[in-house]
N, C-alpha and C positions, 0 to 999 in steps of 0.2 A: 428474500429468497436466497437459500443457501443453493451452493454449488460443491458437489463432492470434488475434493482435490485430489482424494488417495483413496480407492477403493478400499487397500490394506489394512489402515488404519482409521478411515471414517474422519480423519481431518477434512474439516469445512469450513468457509469463510462465507460472508455477508456480504452480497454484493450491493446491497443498500446502503450508504453510506453520507454521512453529512459532515462537512468541513465547517469548522468552528475556529474561533481565534482566543487566546486567553493571554493573561501574564502569571506571573509568579509573583506572590505578593506573602511575605512571610514564609516561605519555604513550600507553598501550597499553589497549585495550578488554579486561576479563579478564571472561569468559561465567560466568556462576553457574550450576551443575549439570550436565548433558551438556553434552560441547564439541561445536562445530560442527562439520563437516567440512571438511576441507581444501579451499582454493577456494569455499567456500559465497559467496555473493553476500547480504550483508545490506544493510538500511535502519535507520539509527540516529534514535531520537528523543529528545530530551533535554526531560524535563519542565521547565518555564516557571512561573515565578511567577504568570504570566498565564493558568493554566488555565479551563476554563469547565465548564457541566454543561450538557447538551441537556437541554430538556423531552422528556417523552414522544412529543409529536407531532412535534419535530424528530428525534430519535432513530429514530422510524418512517421517516421520510422519508429519513432518511440512509441506514439499511437497506435501504430499498426501491430507492434509487438505486445500491448497491453491487450488488443482486440485477440490475437492470438491467445495467449493465456487464458482470455475470457471465456474464449471457446474449447478450452481445454488442450489446445495443442502445445504440451508442454512437455522438456526434456527434466527427467529425473535426475537427482544428484550422481547418481553412477554414471551415467550417460554424457552427463557433462565434464566430470575429471575424464572419462577415456577420451574425450574430445582433446583435452587439455594435454595430454600425454604426447 
């Protein structure tokens, strides 16, 4: 299922995601479990010793922010920069 992010550019993202793990072997990422489809676009997160834990309140706020984004309740970069000034 695709959701349009920007009507002007037609940029979309796929809301159906799969999480998997893997290891770097010989400079290549080897995925554990079911292989990914050829041509899949992936995002790689590397665990760091600087990890953190969220409080229940912060986790709830983060989940609500994600839900807002999924509903299309977003600010474009121009609005964010205006607010920062």
